[in-house]
N, CA, C and O atoms as a Maestro MAE file, in Angstrom:
{
 s_m_m2io_version
 :::
 2.0.0
}

f_m_ct {
 s_m_title
 :::
 protein
 m_atom[308] {
  # First column is atom index #
  i_m_mmod_type
  r_m_x_coord
  r_m_y_coord
  r_m_z_coord
  i_m_residue_number
  s_m_chain_name
  s_m_pdb_residue_name
  s_m_pdb_atom_name
  i_m_atomic_number
  :::
  1 25 -63.379 13.213 129.301 1 A "MET " " N  " 7
  2 3 -63.563 14.774 128.242 1 A "MET " " CA " 6
  3 2 -65.227 15.402 129.839 1 A "MET " " C  " 6
  4 15 -66.313 14.853 130.023 1 A "MET " " O  " 8
  5 25 -64.719 16.454 130.461 2 A "ASN " " N  " 7
  6 3 -64.668 16.947 131.000 2 A "ASN " " CA " 6
  7 2 -65.719 18.578 130.882 2 A "ASN " " C  " 6
  8 15 -65.517 19.713 131.315 2 A "ASN " " O  " 8
  9 25 -66.778 17.999 130.133 3 A "LEU " " N  " 7
  10 3 -68.142 19.096 130.042 3 A "LEU " " CA " 6
  11 2 -69.265 19.013 130.805 3 A "LEU " " C  " 6
  12 15 -69.733 18.163 131.563 3 A "LEU " " O  " 8
  13 25 -69.591 20.109 130.425 4 A "VAL " " N  " 7
  14 3 -70.616 20.793 132.003 4 A "VAL " " CA " 6
  15 2 -72.062 20.474 130.810 4 A "VAL " " C  " 6
  16 15 -72.254 20.902 129.671 4 A "VAL " " O  " 8
  17 25 -72.930 19.493 131.739 5 A "LEU " " N  " 7
  18 3 -74.064 19.612 130.555 5 A "LEU " " CA " 6
  19 2 -74.569 20.330 130.275 5 A "LEU " " C  " 6
  20 15 -75.159 20.113 129.217 5 A "LEU " " O  " 8
  21 25 -74.800 21.770 130.920 6 A "GLY " " N  " 7
  22 3 -75.241 22.675 129.664 6 A "GLY " " CA " 6
  23 2 -74.785 23.389 128.881 6 A "GLY " " C  " 6
  24 15 -75.309 24.447 128.532 6 A "GLY " " O  " 8
  25 25 -73.257 22.741 128.278 7 A "GLN " " N  " 7
  26 3 -72.224 22.981 127.159 7 A "GLN " " CA " 6
  27 2 -72.814 21.932 125.991 7 A "GLN " " C  " 6
  28 15 -72.533 21.982 124.794 7 A "GLN " " O  " 8
  29 25 -73.637 21.043 126.596 8 A "LEU " " N  " 7
  30 3 -73.689 19.708 125.589 8 A "LEU " " CA " 6
  31 2 -73.968 20.544 123.831 8 A "LEU " " C  " 6
  32 15 -73.176 20.432 122.895 8 A "LEU " " O  " 8
  33 25 -74.938 21.128 123.805 9 A "THR " " N  " 7
  34 3 -75.668 22.364 122.832 9 A "THR " " CA " 6
  35 2 -75.009 23.013 121.829 9 A "THR " " C  " 6
  36 15 -75.399 23.058 120.662 9 A "THR " " O  " 8
  37 25 -73.439 23.811 122.512 10 A "THR " " N  " 7
  38 3 -72.849 23.628 121.503 10 A "THR " " CA " 6
  39 2 -71.603 22.976 120.460 10 A "THR " " C  " 6
  40 15 -71.030 23.471 119.489 10 A "THR " " O  " 8
  41 25 -71.457 21.448 121.233 11 A "LEU " " N  " 7
  42 3 -70.582 20.996 120.405 11 A "LEU " " CA " 6
  43 2 -70.908 20.608 118.811 11 A "LEU " " C  " 6
  44 15 -71.991 20.499 118.236 11 A "LEU " " O  " 8
  45 25 -69.297 20.413 118.242 12 A "THR " " N  " 7
  46 3 -69.642 20.327 116.598 12 A "THR " " CA " 6
  47 2 -69.816 19.001 116.869 12 A "THR " " C  " 6
  48 15 -69.532 18.326 117.858 12 A "THR " " O  " 8
  49 25 -70.522 18.644 115.432 13 A "PRO " " N  " 7
  50 3 -70.593 16.851 115.113 13 A "PRO " " CA " 6
  51 2 -69.766 16.396 115.179 13 A "PRO " " C  " 6
  52 15 -69.937 15.180 115.271 13 A "PRO " " O  " 8
  53 25 -68.372 16.811 115.196 14 A "ARG " " N  " 7
  54 3 -67.201 16.232 115.450 14 A "ARG " " CA " 6
  55 2 -66.914 16.083 116.794 14 A "ARG " " C  " 6
  56 15 -67.090 14.965 117.276 14 A "ARG " " O  " 8
  57 25 -66.378 17.263 117.725 15 A "SER " " N  " 7
  58 3 -66.433 16.578 118.854 15 A "SER " " CA " 6
  59 2 -67.625 16.240 119.467 15 A "SER " " C  " 6
  60 15 -67.681 16.216 120.696 15 A "SER " " O  " 8
  61 25 -69.111 15.832 118.410 16 A "LEU " " N  " 7
  62 3 -70.139 15.408 119.317 16 A "LEU " " CA " 6
  63 2 -69.430 14.016 119.395 16 A "LEU " " C  " 6
  64 15 -69.366 13.544 120.530 16 A "LEU " " O  " 8
  65 25 -68.944 13.357 118.485 17 A "ASP " " N  " 7
  66 3 -68.625 12.049 118.345 17 A "ASP " " CA " 6
  67 2 -67.785 11.378 119.699 17 A "ASP " " C  " 6
  68 15 -67.889 10.219 120.101 17 A "ASP " " O  " 8
  69 25 -67.154 12.176 120.117 18 A "VAL " " N  " 7
  70 3 -66.378 12.253 120.917 18 A "VAL " " CA " 6
  71 2 -67.233 12.222 122.044 18 A "VAL " " C  " 6
  72 15 -66.684 11.929 123.106 18 A "VAL " " O  " 8
  73 25 -68.156 12.401 122.059 19 A "GLU " " N  " 7
  74 3 -69.257 12.715 123.334 19 A "GLU " " CA " 6
  75 2 -70.239 11.080 123.343 19 A "GLU " " C  " 6
  76 15 -70.457 10.538 124.426 19 A "GLU " " O  " 8
  77 25 -70.657 10.565 122.268 20 A "ILE " " N  " 7
  78 3 -71.127 9.708 121.814 20 A "ILE " " CA " 6
  79 2 -70.729 8.311 121.800 20 A "ILE " " C  " 6
  80 15 -71.444 7.314 121.696 20 A "ILE " " O  " 8
  81 25 -68.756 8.461 121.991 21 A "GLU " " N  " 7
  82 3 -68.305 7.447 122.443 21 A "GLU " " CA " 6
  83 2 -68.228 7.228 124.118 21 A "GLU " " C  " 6
  84 15 -68.353 6.188 124.765 21 A "GLU " " O  " 8
  85 25 -68.044 8.232 124.443 22 A "HIS " " N  " 7
  86 3 -67.941 8.415 126.611 22 A "HIS " " CA " 6
  87 2 -69.338 8.072 126.400 22 A "HIS " " C  " 6
  88 15 -69.422 6.969 126.940 22 A "HIS " " O  " 8
  89 25 -70.073 8.258 126.102 23 A "LEU " " N  " 7
  90 3 -71.689 7.899 126.552 23 A "LEU " " CA " 6
  91 2 -71.580 6.418 126.545 23 A "LEU " " C  " 6
  92 15 -71.511 5.696 127.540 23 A "LEU " " O  " 8
  93 25 -71.575 6.067 125.330 24 A "GLU " " N  " 7
  94 3 -71.164 4.400 125.045 24 A "GLU " " CA " 6
  95 2 -70.701 3.478 126.067 24 A "GLU " " C  " 6
  96 15 -71.182 2.518 126.667 24 A "GLU " " O  " 8
  97 25 -69.212 4.326 126.048 25 A "ARG " " N  " 7
  98 3 -68.231 3.174 126.973 25 A "ARG " " CA " 6
  99 2 -69.179 3.099 128.119 25 A "ARG " " C  " 6
  100 15 -69.510 1.990 128.537 25 A "ARG " " O  " 8
  101 25 -69.761 4.461 128.797 26 A "VAL " " N  " 7
  102 3 -70.209 4.083 130.288 26 A "VAL " " CA " 6
  103 2 -71.491 3.553 129.719 26 A "VAL " " C  " 6
  104 15 -71.635 2.349 129.930 26 A "VAL " " O  " 8
  105 25 -72.210 3.981 129.226 27 A "LEU " " N  " 7
  106 3 -73.363 2.978 129.807 27 A "LEU " " CA " 6
  107 2 -73.579 1.526 129.088 27 A "LEU " " C  " 6
  108 15 -74.686 0.996 128.993 27 A "LEU " " O  " 8
  109 25 -72.180 0.874 128.521 28 A "ALA " " N  " 7
  110 3 -72.133 -0.362 128.504 28 A "ALA " " CA " 6
  111 2 -72.011 -0.910 129.774 28 A "ALA " " C  " 6
  112 15 -72.302 -2.011 130.241 28 A "ALA " " O  " 8
  113 25 -71.627 -0.128 130.127 29 A "GLY " " N  " 7
  114 3 -71.095 -1.366 131.870 29 A "GLY " " CA " 6
  115 2 -72.614 -0.467 132.332 29 A "GLY " " C  " 6
  116 15 -73.573 0.103 131.810 29 A "GLY " " O  " 8
  117 25 -71.915 -0.885 133.974 30 A "GLU " " N  " 7
  118 3 -73.426 -0.684 135.264 30 A "GLU " " CA " 6
  119 2 -73.066 0.846 136.006 30 A "GLU " " C  " 6
  120 15 -73.219 1.296 137.142 30 A "GLU " " O  " 8
  121 25 -72.443 1.436 134.572 31 A "ALA " " N  " 7
  122 3 -71.981 3.323 134.874 31 A "ALA " " CA " 6
  123 2 -73.170 3.856 135.277 31 A "ALA " " C  " 6
  124 15 -73.096 4.658 136.208 31 A "ALA " " O  " 8
  125 25 -74.601 3.546 134.671 32 A "ALA " " N  " 7
  126 3 -75.922 4.421 134.789 32 A "ALA " " CA " 6
  127 2 -76.319 4.137 135.475 32 A "ALA " " C  " 6
  128 15 -77.476 4.520 135.644 32 A "ALA " " O  " 8
  129 25 -75.861 3.452 136.210 33 A "ASP " " N  " 7
  130 3 -76.030 2.764 137.569 33 A "ASP " " CA " 6
  131 2 -75.004 3.284 138.869 33 A "ASP " " C  " 6
  132 15 -74.733 2.653 139.890 33 A "ASP " " O  " 8
  133 25 -74.668 4.274 138.572 34 A "SER " " N  " 7
  134 3 -73.200 4.287 139.545 34 A "SER " " CA " 6
  135 2 -73.415 6.146 140.018 34 A "SER " " C  " 6
  136 15 -74.413 6.804 139.724 34 A "SER " " O  " 8
  137 25 -72.580 6.511 140.551 35 A "LEU " " N  " 7
  138 3 -73.139 7.642 141.335 35 A "LEU " " CA " 6
  139 2 -74.001 8.815 140.613 35 A "LEU " " C  " 6
  140 15 -74.524 9.636 141.366 35 A "LEU " " O  " 8
  141 25 -74.108 8.895 139.827 36 A "PHE " " N  " 7
  142 3 -74.615 9.913 138.331 36 A "PHE " " CA " 6
  143 2 -76.003 9.478 138.057 36 A "PHE " " C  " 6
  144 15 -76.973 10.181 137.774 36 A "PHE " " O  " 8
  145 25 -75.912 7.947 138.216 37 A "GLY " " N  " 7
  146 3 -77.469 7.874 138.291 37 A "GLY " " CA " 6
  147 2 -78.146 7.516 137.047 37 A "GLY " " C  " 6
  148 15 -77.515 8.123 136.182 37 A "GLY " " O  " 8
  149 25 -78.981 6.934 136.548 38 A "ARG " " N  " 7
  150 3 -79.777 6.952 135.178 38 A "ARG " " CA " 6
  151 2 -80.214 8.522 134.838 38 A "ARG " " C  " 6
  152 15 -79.752 9.225 133.939 38 A "ARG " " O  " 8
  153 25 -80.926 8.766 135.517 39 A "THR " " N  " 7
  154 3 -81.740 10.166 135.520 39 A "THR " " CA " 6
  155 2 -80.304 11.182 134.327 39 A "THR " " C  " 6
  156 15 -80.391 11.533 133.151 39 A "THR " " O  " 8
  157 25 -79.337 11.320 135.175 40 A "TYR " " N  " 7
  158 3 -78.541 12.175 134.798 40 A "TYR " " CA " 6
  159 2 -77.655 11.582 133.278 40 A "TYR " " C  " 6
  160 15 -77.086 12.232 132.402 40 A "TYR " " O  " 8
  161 25 -77.833 10.174 133.437 41 A "TRP " " N  " 7
  162 3 -77.355 10.096 131.584 41 A "TRP " " CA " 6
  163 2 -77.946 10.422 130.683 41 A "TRP " " C  " 6
  164 15 -77.675 11.126 129.710 41 A "TRP " " O  " 8
  165 25 -79.091 9.719 131.105 42 A "ARG " " N  " 7
  166 3 -80.653 10.090 130.186 42 A "ARG " " CA " 6
  167 2 -80.537 11.720 129.295 42 A "ARG " " C  " 6
  168 15 -80.594 11.925 128.083 42 A "ARG " " O  " 8
  169 25 -80.302 12.997 130.783 43 A "ALA " " N  " 7
  170 3 -80.130 13.788 130.213 43 A "ALA " " CA " 6
  171 2 -78.273 14.705 129.644 43 A "ALA " " C  " 6
  172 15 -77.953 15.890 129.551 43 A "ALA " " O  " 8
  173 25 -77.740 13.798 129.474 44 A "ARG " " N  " 7
  174 3 -76.394 14.142 128.966 44 A "ARG " " CA " 6
  175 2 -76.948 13.255 127.468 44 A "ARG " " C  " 6
  176 15 -76.746 13.928 126.457 44 A "ARG " " O  " 8
  177 25 -77.513 12.059 127.234 45 A "VAL " " N  " 7
  178 3 -78.225 11.389 125.920 45 A "VAL " " CA " 6
  179 2 -79.167 12.459 125.137 45 A "VAL " " C  " 6
  180 15 -79.054 12.771 123.951 45 A "VAL " " O  " 8
  181 25 -79.929 12.852 125.880 46 A "VAL " " N  " 7
  182 3 -81.148 13.855 125.280 46 A "VAL " " CA " 6
  183 2 -80.425 15.035 125.424 46 A "VAL " " C  " 6
  184 15 -81.267 15.851 125.050 46 A "VAL " " O  " 8
  185 25 -79.693 15.507 125.636 47 A "LYS " " N  " 7
  186 3 -79.040 17.016 125.592 47 A "LYS " " CA " 6
  187 2 -78.230 16.698 123.920 47 A "LYS " " C  " 6
  188 15 -78.585 17.162 122.837 47 A "LYS " " O  " 8
  189 25 -77.207 15.871 124.173 48 A "ALA " " N  " 7
  190 3 -76.376 15.350 122.769 48 A "ALA " " CA " 6
  191 2 -77.360 15.688 121.615 48 A "ALA " " C  " 6
  192 15 -77.122 16.379 120.624 48 A "ALA " " O  " 8
  193 25 -78.551 15.038 121.959 49 A "SER " " N  " 7
  194 3 -79.348 14.886 120.362 49 A "SER " " CA " 6
  195 2 -80.011 15.503 120.227 49 A "SER " " C  " 6
  196 15 -80.771 15.386 119.265 49 A "SER " " O  " 8
  197 25 -80.152 16.860 121.403 50 A "THR " " N  " 7
  198 3 -80.176 18.246 120.362 50 A "THR " " CA " 6
  199 2 -79.165 19.081 119.998 50 A "THR " " C  " 6
  200 15 -79.670 20.203 120.041 50 A "THR " " O  " 8
  201 25 -78.423 19.146 119.780 51 A "SER " " N  " 7
  202 3 -77.174 19.682 119.149 51 A "SER " " CA " 6
  203 2 -77.107 19.921 117.392 51 A "SER " " C  " 6
  204 15 -76.883 18.958 116.659 51 A "SER " " O  " 8
  205 25 -77.226 20.663 117.096 52 A "PRO " " N  " 7
  206 3 -76.885 21.392 116.078 52 A "PRO " " CA " 6
  207 2 -76.144 20.575 114.914 52 A "PRO " " C  " 6
  208 15 -75.030 20.122 115.179 52 A "PRO " " O  " 8
  209 25 -76.712 20.350 113.589 53 A "GLY " " N  " 7
  210 3 -75.735 19.483 112.625 53 A "GLY " " CA " 6
  211 2 -75.162 18.022 112.729 53 A "GLY " " C  " 6
  212 15 -74.261 17.341 112.240 53 A "GLY " " O  " 8
  213 25 -76.567 17.882 113.973 54 A "LEU " " N  " 7
  214 3 -76.114 15.899 114.065 54 A "LEU " " CA " 6
  215 2 -76.836 15.100 112.700 54 A "LEU " " C  " 6
  216 15 -77.932 15.143 112.141 54 A "LEU " " O  " 8
  217 25 -75.774 14.483 112.550 55 A "VAL " " N  " 7
  218 3 -75.871 13.707 111.381 55 A "VAL " " CA " 6
  219 2 -76.559 12.481 111.970 55 A "VAL " " C  " 6
  220 15 -76.572 12.172 113.161 55 A "VAL " " O  " 8
  221 25 -77.356 11.570 110.557 56 A "PRO " " N  " 7
  222 3 -78.137 10.283 110.871 56 A "PRO " " CA " 6
  223 2 -77.284 9.424 111.389 56 A "PRO " " C  " 6
  224 15 -77.834 8.893 112.353 56 A "PRO " " O  " 8
  225 25 -76.136 8.988 111.224 57 A "PRO " " N  " 7
  226 3 -75.650 8.305 111.853 57 A "PRO " " CA " 6
  227 2 -75.382 8.150 113.538 57 A "PRO " " C  " 6
  228 15 -75.551 7.307 114.419 57 A "PRO " " O  " 8
  229 25 -74.994 9.166 113.424 58 A "GLN " " N  " 7
  230 3 -75.175 10.014 115.344 58 A "GLN " " CA " 6
  231 2 -76.012 9.897 116.320 58 A "GLN " " C  " 6
  232 15 -75.876 9.712 117.530 58 A "GLN " " O  " 8
  233 25 -77.422 10.108 115.224 59 A "ARG " " N  " 7
  234 3 -78.894 10.290 115.947 59 A "ARG " " CA " 6
  235 2 -79.045 8.868 116.195 59 A "ARG " " C  " 6
  236 15 -79.336 8.522 117.340 59 A "ARG " " O  " 8
  237 25 -78.927 8.201 115.502 60 A "VAL " " N  " 7
  238 3 -79.213 6.508 115.325 60 A "VAL " " CA " 6
  239 2 -78.028 6.064 116.526 60 A "VAL " " C  " 6
  240 15 -78.562 5.478 117.469 60 A "VAL " " O  " 8
  241 25 -77.024 6.177 116.620 61 A "ARG " " N  " 7
  242 3 -76.719 5.841 118.215 61 A "ARG " " CA " 6
  243 2 -76.766 6.658 119.463 61 A "ARG " " C  " 6
  244 15 -76.369 6.207 120.538 61 A "ARG " " O  " 8
  245 25 -77.184 7.691 119.341 62 A "LEU " " N  " 7
  246 3 -78.256 8.294 120.684 62 A "LEU " " CA " 6
  247 2 -79.427 7.993 120.812 62 A "LEU " " C  " 6
  248 15 -80.112 8.159 121.821 62 A "LEU " " O  " 8
  249 25 -79.717 7.573 119.898 63 A "GLU " " N  " 7
  250 3 -81.645 7.140 119.940 63 A "GLU " " CA " 6
  251 2 -81.382 5.554 120.582 63 A "GLU " " C  " 6
  252 15 -82.264 5.106 121.315 63 A "GLU " " O  " 8
  253 25 -80.230 4.761 120.315 64 A "ARG " " N  " 7
  254 3 -79.631 3.280 120.629 64 A "ARG " " CA " 6
  255 2 -79.529 3.943 122.338 64 A "ARG " " C  " 6
  256 15 -80.323 3.699 123.246 64 A "ARG " " O  " 8
  257 25 -78.384 4.767 122.399 65 A "LEU " " N  " 7
  258 3 -78.717 4.641 124.039 65 A "LEU " " CA " 6
  259 2 -79.854 5.483 124.834 65 A "LEU " " C  " 6
  260 15 -80.065 5.367 126.041 65 A "LEU " " O  " 8
  261 25 -80.620 6.437 123.863 66 A "LEU " " N  " 7
  262 3 -81.921 6.435 125.070 66 A "LEU " " CA " 6
  263 2 -82.714 5.322 125.175 66 A "LEU " " C  " 6
  264 15 -83.468 5.239 126.144 66 A "LEU " " O  " 8
  265 25 -82.675 4.360 124.264 67 A "SER " " N  " 7
  266 3 -83.628 3.317 124.162 67 A "SER " " CA " 6
  267 2 -82.699 2.169 124.851 67 A "SER " " C  " 6
  268 15 -83.605 1.569 125.430 67 A "SER " " O  " 8
  269 25 -81.629 1.517 125.157 68 A "ARG " " N  " 7
  270 3 -80.952 1.165 125.628 68 A "ARG " " CA " 6
  271 2 -81.441 1.502 127.888 68 A "ARG " " C  " 6
  272 15 -81.796 0.634 128.686 68 A "ARG " " O  " 8
  273 25 -81.203 3.187 128.193 69 A "LEU " " N  " 7
  274 3 -81.759 3.264 129.311 69 A "LEU " " CA " 6
  275 2 -82.866 3.343 129.695 69 A "LEU " " C  " 6
  276 15 -83.036 3.385 130.913 69 A "LEU " " O  " 8
  277 25 -84.331 3.405 128.556 70 A "THR " " N  " 7
  278 3 -85.248 2.966 128.715 70 A "THR " " CA " 6
  279 2 -85.611 1.910 128.485 70 A "THR " " C  " 6
  280 15 -86.725 2.096 127.994 70 A "THR " " O  " 8
  281 25 -85.375 0.582 128.510 71 A "VAL " " N  " 7
  282 3 -85.091 -0.762 128.670 71 A "VAL " " CA " 6
  283 2 -84.301 -1.283 130.154 71 A "VAL " " C  " 6
  284 15 -84.315 -2.396 130.679 71 A "VAL " " O  " 8
  285 25 -83.641 -0.045 130.575 72 A "GLU " " N  " 7
  286 3 -83.068 -0.882 131.957 72 A "GLU " " CA " 6
  287 2 -83.492 -0.441 132.859 72 A "GLU " " C  " 6
  288 15 -83.666 -1.128 133.865 72 A "GLU " " O  " 8
  289 25 -83.859 1.095 132.798 73 A "ALA " " N  " 7
  290 3 -85.095 1.533 133.541 73 A "ALA " " CA " 6
  291 2 -86.514 0.947 133.921 73 A "ALA " " C  " 6
  292 15 -87.053 1.211 134.996 73 A "ALA " " O  " 8
  293 25 -87.125 0.065 132.879 74 A "ARG " " N  " 7
  294 3 -88.140 -0.666 133.028 74 A "ARG " " CA " 6
  295 2 -87.624 -2.362 133.558 74 A "ARG " " C  " 6
  296 15 -88.166 -3.299 134.145 74 A "ARG " " O  " 8
  297 25 -86.823 -2.194 133.200 75 A "ILE " " N  " 7
  298 3 -86.432 -3.818 134.672 75 A "ILE " " CA " 6
  299 2 -85.844 -3.789 135.737 75 A "ILE " " C  " 6
  300 15 -85.557 -4.724 136.484 75 A "ILE " " O  " 8
  301 25 -85.559 -2.217 135.880 76 A "VAL " " N  " 7
  302 3 -85.052 -2.055 137.528 76 A "VAL " " CA " 6
  303 2 -86.439 -2.108 138.193 76 A "VAL " " C  " 6
  304 15 -86.537 -2.785 139.217 76 A "VAL " " O  " 8
  305 25 -88.049 -1.152 137.488 77 A "ASP " " N  " 7
  306 3 -89.015 -0.857 137.928 77 A "ASP " " CA " 6
  307 2 -89.588 -2.097 138.484 77 A "ASP " " C  " 6
  308 15 -90.683 -2.072 139.046 77 A "ASP " " O  " 8
  :::
 }
 m_bond[307] {
  # First column is bond index #
  i_m_from
  i_m_to
  i_m_order
  :::
  1 1 2 1
  2 2 3 1
  3 3 4 2
  4 3 5 1
  5 5 6 1
  6 6 7 1
  7 7 8 2
  8 7 9 1
  9 9 10 1
  10 10 11 1
  11 11 12 2
  12 11 13 1
  13 13 14 1
  14 14 15 1
  15 15 16 2
  16 15 17 1
  17 17 18 1
  18 18 19 1
  19 19 20 2
  20 19 21 1
  21 21 22 1
  22 22 23 1
  23 23 24 2
  24 23 25 1
  25 25 26 1
  26 26 27 1
  27 27 28 2
  28 27 29 1
  29 29 30 1
  30 30 31 1
  31 31 32 2
  32 31 33 1
  33 33 34 1
  34 34 35 1
  35 35 36 2
  36 35 37 1
  37 37 38 1
  38 38 39 1
  39 39 40 2
  40 39 41 1
  41 41 42 1
  42 42 43 1
  43 43 44 2
  44 43 45 1
  45 45 46 1
  46 46 47 1
  47 47 48 2
  48 47 49 1
  49 49 50 1
  50 50 51 1
  51 51 52 2
  52 51 53 1
  53 53 54 1
  54 54 55 1
  55 55 56 2
  56 55 57 1
  57 57 58 1
  58 58 59 1
  59 59 60 2
  60 59 61 1
  61 61 62 1
  62 62 63 1
  63 63 64 2
  64 63 65 1
  65 65 66 1
  66 66 67 1
  67 67 68 2
  68 67 69 1
  69 69 70 1
  70 70 71 1
  71 71 72 2
  72 71 73 1
  73 73 74 1
  74 74 75 1
  75 75 76 2
  76 75 77 1
  77 77 78 1
  78 78 79 1
  79 79 80 2
  80 79 81 1
  81 81 82 1
  82 82 83 1
  83 83 84 2
  84 83 85 1
  85 85 86 1
  86 86 87 1
  87 87 88 2
  88 87 89 1
  89 89 90 1
  90 90 91 1
  91 91 92 2
  92 91 93 1
  93 93 94 1
  94 94 95 1
  95 95 96 2
  96 95 97 1
  97 97 98 1
  98 98 99 1
  99 99 100 2
  100 99 101 1
  101 101 102 1
  102 102 103 1
  103 103 104 2
  104 103 105 1
  105 105 106 1
  106 106 107 1
  107 107 108 2
  108 107 109 1
  109 109 110 1
  110 110 111 1
  111 111 112 2
  112 111 113 1
  113 113 114 1
  114 114 115 1
  115 115 116 2
  116 115 117 1
  117 117 118 1
  118 118 119 1
  119 119 120 2
  120 119 121 1
  121 121 122 1
  122 122 123 1
  123 123 124 2
  124 123 125 1
  125 125 126 1
  126 126 127 1
  127 127 128 2
  128 127 129 1
  129 129 130 1
  130 130 131 1
  131 131 132 2
  132 131 133 1
  133 133 134 1
  134 134 135 1
  135 135 136 2
  136 135 137 1
  137 137 138 1
  138 138 139 1
  139 139 140 2
  140 139 141 1
  141 141 142 1
  142 142 143 1
  143 143 144 2
  144 143 145 1
  145 145 146 1
  146 146 147 1
  147 147 148 2
  148 147 149 1
  149 149 150 1
  150 150 151 1
  151 151 152 2
  152 151 153 1
  153 153 154 1
  154 154 155 1
  155 155 156 2
  156 155 157 1
  157 157 158 1
  158 158 159 1
  159 159 160 2
  160 159 161 1
  161 161 162 1
  162 162 163 1
  163 163 164 2
  164 163 165 1
  165 165 166 1
  166 166 167 1
  167 167 168 2
  168 167 169 1
  169 169 170 1
  170 170 171 1
  171 171 172 2
  172 171 173 1
  173 173 174 1
  174 174 175 1
  175 175 176 2
  176 175 177 1
  177 177 178 1
  178 178 179 1
  179 179 180 2
  180 179 181 1
  181 181 182 1
  182 182 183 1
  183 183 184 2
  184 183 185 1
  185 185 186 1
  186 186 187 1
  187 187 188 2
  188 187 189 1
  189 189 190 1
  190 190 191 1
  191 191 192 2
  192 191 193 1
  193 193 194 1
  194 194 195 1
  195 195 196 2
  196 195 197 1
  197 197 198 1
  198 198 199 1
  199 199 200 2
  200 199 201 1
  201 201 202 1
  202 202 203 1
  203 203 204 2
  204 203 205 1
  205 205 206 1
  206 206 207 1
  207 207 208 2
  208 207 209 1
  209 209 210 1
  210 210 211 1
  211 211 212 2
  212 211 213 1
  213 213 214 1
  214 214 215 1
  215 215 216 2
  216 215 217 1
  217 217 218 1
  218 218 219 1
  219 219 220 2
  220 219 221 1
  221 221 222 1
  222 222 223 1
  223 223 224 2
  224 223 225 1
  225 225 226 1
  226 226 227 1
  227 227 228 2
  228 227 229 1
  229 229 230 1
  230 230 231 1
  231 231 232 2
  232 231 233 1
  233 233 234 1
  234 234 235 1
  235 235 236 2
  236 235 237 1
  237 237 238 1
  238 238 239 1
  239 239 240 2
  240 239 241 1
  241 241 242 1
  242 242 243 1
  243 243 244 2
  244 243 245 1
  245 245 246 1
  246 246 247 1
  247 247 248 2
  248 247 249 1
  249 249 250 1
  250 250 251 1
  251 251 252 2
  252 251 253 1
  253 253 254 1
  254 254 255 1
  255 255 256 2
  256 255 257 1
  257 257 258 1
  258 258 259 1
  259 259 260 2
  260 259 261 1
  261 261 262 1
  262 262 263 1
  263 263 264 2
  264 263 265 1
  265 265 266 1
  266 266 267 1
  267 267 268 2
  268 267 269 1
  269 269 270 1
  270 270 271 1
  271 271 272 2
  272 271 273 1
  273 273 274 1
  274 274 275 1
  275 275 276 2
  276 275 277 1
  277 277 278 1
  278 278 279 1
  279 279 280 2
  280 279 281 1
  281 281 282 1
  282 282 283 1
  283 283 284 2
  284 283 285 1
  285 285 286 1
  286 286 287 1
  287 287 288 2
  288 287 289 1
  289 289 290 1
  290 290 291 1
  291 291 292 2
  292 291 293 1
  293 293 294 1
  294 294 295 1
  295 295 296 2
  296 295 297 1
  297 297 298 1
  298 298 299 1
  299 299 300 2
  300 299 301 1
  301 301 302 1
  302 302 303 1
  303 303 304 2
  304 303 305 1
  305 305 306 1
  306 306 307 1
  307 307 308 2
  :::
 }
}
């Protein structure tokens, strides 16, 4: 899925599921430390979190991702 970061707020609840799945897959590995880095992935999670029509299960998944990024950042620092 090739989305420009600024376009994430226009995702529908259904397409947001695809975005969340992508973020979960990427962040499950060491990709947060990849070419893009933690700042990029955090920005994507935050942008997805601001999507209109976000349903509670999606919010929980995004909060979990944000929490994971925060914890990992503390471990690295």
